[in-house]
N, C-alpha and C positions, 0 to 999 in steps of 0.2 A: 377608535380614536385614542383610547387609553393605552392600547398596545403600542401604537405608533409613538406616543409621547414617551412611553417607557423605553422604547428602542432608541429614540433620539438622545436620551440623556446618558446612554452607555457608550462612552468613548473607547476607542480601540487602545489597548495597552501594547499592541504589537502590530503596527500598521503593515498591511500587505504591500508587496512591491508595486510600483506605479505602472509597470509594463502591462498590466491587465486593466482594460477599460472598466471604469465603474468602481474600482476599489476605494477611490477617494470619497465616495458618497457616504455621508454619515449614517444613512439608513442601512447601507450594506454593512459597514463596519460594526454597527450595533448588532445586527442580526447574525453576522458571522461570528462575533464573539459569543453570543448565546449558543450558537451551534457548537462551537468549540468547547463550551461548558456542558455539552450533551443535553441541552434543553431543546429537544426537537419540537415540542408542542407549540412553542412560541416562535422559534427560529425558522422552521421549515415553511410555515405559511407566509412569514414575512419575506423570506428569500424567494419563494414562488411568486409572490406579488411583484417583487423587484424584477424577477426574470421576465414576467409578462410585460413589464414597463420598458424592457430593453436593456437592463443593467447586465453587462456581459460577465462581470465577476460573479453575480448571483446565478447566472445561467450555468457557469462552470461548476459552482458548488452543487447546485441542484442536479445537474447532469451527472456529476461524479457520484453523488449519492445514489441516483437511479441505476448506474452501471456497476456499483461496487457494494456488494452485500455487507462487508465488514463496516462500512460507513453508515449502515442503517441500524437504528436502535429500536427498543421495544415499543415506544409510542407509535412509530411508523408501522411496525409489524402488526399492530392491532387495527390499523385502518383498513377499510374495505378496498378491494381492488380498484373500484371506481374512484375512490378518494385518493388512493396512491397515484393513479395516473393523473388525476387533476392537479395534485401537488407537484409531481416530479416531471411532467412532460407538457410540451406544447400540444395544441390540437392538431389533428391530421392523422390519417391512416386508421387502422382498426383499433390500435391501442395507444394513440398519441405519437408524438415525435420527440426525440431527445433534444433538450435545449442545447446540447453540445453542437448540434448541426446548425445552430443560429449564432455561432460565435466566430469572430474574426481574430483568431489567435493561432500562430503557427504550430505551437506544441499540441493544441487541441486538434488542429487539422491533421497533423501527422498521426496522432493517436487514433483518430477515426479511420484513417487509412489502414492502421493495424487491425482494428476491429472489423473492417470491411474486407480483410484479406487482400488489400491492394498495396501493402507496404513491402519493402525489402530491407536488407541489412543497412543500406545507406540511410534510409529513412529513420531507422532506429538510432543510428549514430548521430543523426541530426538532432534528435531529442537530447542526446548527451551534450552536444554543442550548445543547446539552449539552456543547459543547467538542470534539465529534468532527468536526474540520474535514475530515479525509481522507474519512470516510464520507459527509459532506455533499456533498463534490465528486463522489465516486463515485456517489452516489444521483442527483444532478442530471444527470450525464452519462448514466447508465443510463436515466433517464426519457426523455431526448431520443432515445436509441437506439430506444426503444419508441414514438416519435412523439408524445410528450406535447407539448402546446401550452400557452401561457399564461404563458411566462417574462416577457414584456414587462410584465405587470401588476406585477412585482416590482422595477421599475427603481429605485424610491425606498426599497426595503426594505433597511435596513442589514445585515440578516442574510445577504443574498445574497452569496456569496463573490466578491470582486473578481477572483479568479483564473479564474472560469468565467462571468463576465458576458457573454462572447461568446454565450452561449445567449440572452440578452436581445437583444443587438445583431443577431444573425442574424434574429430575428423582425422587427426593424425593417427589415432589408434586404428580407425577403420582402414586407413591407407597402409597400415603395417609399419609405421615409422616408430619402432619400439625405442630407439635411441633417444629421439627427441622427447618422447613422453617420459622416459626415465629421467632425463635431465630436468624436466619441469617438476616432476614429483619430488626430486631431491631438493629443489629450491623452495618448495612450499612449506609453510609452517606446519608442524606436526598435526595440529588440530584443525587445519583448513578443511571444511566439508567438501571442497572440490576434489580432494583426494579420494573420497568415497565414490564420487561419480566417475573416477578413473579406476575403480575396482581396487582401491587401496584401503587398508584398515585405518581407523581413527579411534584412538582411545578416548574414553569418556572424560577423563581429567584434562586431556589436551584440547578436546572439543570445548569444554567449559572455558578454558583459558582463552581460546581463540574468540569465542562468542563475546566474552567480556571486553575484548579489545578491538573487535572488528567494527568498521564503519557501518556495516549492515545491522549492527546490534542496537542502534540508537532507539528504535521503537520498543524493543523488548527490554532493553536495559532501563529505560525510563519507567516501564511498568514494574519490573522486578525490584528496582531500587526504591520505588515508592511503596510497594505493597509487601514485598518479601525481602527486606534488606539483610536479614540474618542468613538467608540461603540464596543470595543473588546468583551465584554460579549455577547451582542446581536448578533454580527457577528458570534461568535462561535455557538450560539444556532441556528441561521439561517443556518449555514453550516452543523450542525448536522442533521437538518431536511431535507435540500436539498440533502445531500448524501444518505438519505434513512434510517436513524435510526441507532441504536447501532451496529448491526452486521456489516454493511458496514463501519461505523465509526471506528470500532475496527480493521479493516484490511487495513487501509491506511498506507502509509509510504514508507520507503526505499525499493528498490527492493531486496537488500541483505545487511545485516549489516556488513558482512565480507568485502564488497567493500566500503561502506560508512555508517556511523552511522546514526541513526534516526535524531538526532539533526542537524547534518551537512547537510544531504539531505534536511531536511525541510527548511533550511536557503537559499537554492539555488533557482534561478528562476524556474528550472525544478521541484523542490519539491513543490513550491507554486502553480505552474500551474497544477501539477498533482492532487492537492487537489481540485481545481476547476473542473478539467476534470472528476474526480470521480463523482462529483455532476451532471455533464452533462450526464454521461453515465447512470444515474438512470432513467431519463425520459426526454422527449422532452422539450425544453425551450419554451413552449407556454405561452401566456399571463396569462392563467388560472393557470399555475404552478408558474410563477414568482410573481404573486400578493401576495399570502400568505407568500412567502419568504421575499418580500419587507416589509410586515407589521412587520415582526420580525426584519429585518435590511435592510434598503434601500441600504446601502453601499455594503453589500455582494451581494444583488440582482443585483446591477449595475456591479460588478466584473464578476458575472456569465454571464450576458447579453453580456458584452464586449468580454469575452472569447468565448462565443458561436458564435459571429459574425466573429471571426477569422477563423472559420471553414466553 
């Protein structure tokens, strides 16, 4: 009862978009804001309760946490497997059922089709139409990992994200269209990491300049500006390498733009922590791994080490 009263008095300072059912509920807004403040101990049980009551916004948040390791914090990591399933999933099956499968929202439906290997390039671009830029990038990259072909047919499609058009250009390379690839490379910014995916060199200083100005940099820039302002460029390069390169870098960010925008999510403690946790999920934080990161930026390496110790 006390927790419920505490949640009810916490008004949202950044209301989620109304296109998701349930976001207007005061109980959801209060629990969501606690979650964005990285307070899992109170927020997740409250969100799980709302999900069981049928609140779709809560189901999306809880389902996203279940499916996305960087959205999971140390409190959740300490829970037993049984408790985690109880918190994050509906009943059914051997290990419960994702709450995302009980949501009537087009972006979530399309994302589940990606997870179920039923989606194609058109489905990924539909996510872009819906304003879900991160999910669109993630879907297109995931489709390539499953050896999907046909990206080159979308060269003139304005919906195809500029940030992952290397998927189109690599098909040109495979087809032997050297002239088209050369023209593209000459038009790219010197520090664009997509150059490296086309077997072109990228200088460190130019990579830092690109990362500082790129739309993809919002999550990492929010972290580095807040925690390592004196070495922001080096911090962003270190984060880029620690996360595991461009493909993983391009898929970080808000769980759903319809709930909270990229910039607003990045500005929260949960957003900044999820950036670090994405780097943690790439590889174990051994001394051998931290050393090259520290050579790029000691501040970022220290942040990574501190967060790793929380787990």
